[in-house]
N, C-alpha and C positions, 0 to 999 in steps of 0.2 A: 459709629455705628456699620455693618457688615459689611460685607458684599450680595452685591443683589447676583444671585446663579438662577438662573433659568433649569427647573426642573428639566424637565425633556429629558433637555441639551445633555447635560447634564449624565442622565440615564441613556440614552442609546449612544454614550460614549462609555456611558460602563459594557454594556451593550457588544459594542464591535470591539472590545478591547477584551473580551473574556470572549464572544466565537473565533478573534483573531487566535489569539491562547489555544485556545481548540481543536483548530488549522492548525495549528503547526506544531499541536502532538501531534496527532492527525494522519501530518507527511512523516517526521519521524516513523512512528510507526507504521503506518503502512505504505509509504512511498518507495521502488524504486524506479531506478530507472533501460530504460530498452534493453542498457546491455547486457544488463543482471537480469532482466527477465530472460534474453534471451539463452544466457548461460544453464539458466534452469530447463528451458524449454529440451534442450539441447542434448544438454543431459539428460532426461525424461525420455527425449526419440533415442538417442544411445544404445541405452538400460532397455526399450521395452524391444529392438531390433534384437543388439547380445542376449534379447532373454531366446527369441525367436527364433535366431538361430543355433539355439542347443535343443529348441524339441527334437523328439528320438519318432522317424517319421515310422507313426503306424501301420502303417505298410507295410513297413521293410521286413526280411526273416525273424 
């Protein structure tokens, strides 16, 4: 005779494993470090500042 298995426990264990696999995928896809976020924000701010510095003055002759 086979081993007795609690089906609820088995189902919950399988669901946790699926959720953990999905979480790992999402961490790889969307996770960024604080340094990476800061670097992107600095680059965006620098680009905006450079663009604003090149604007022509509308009141200049």
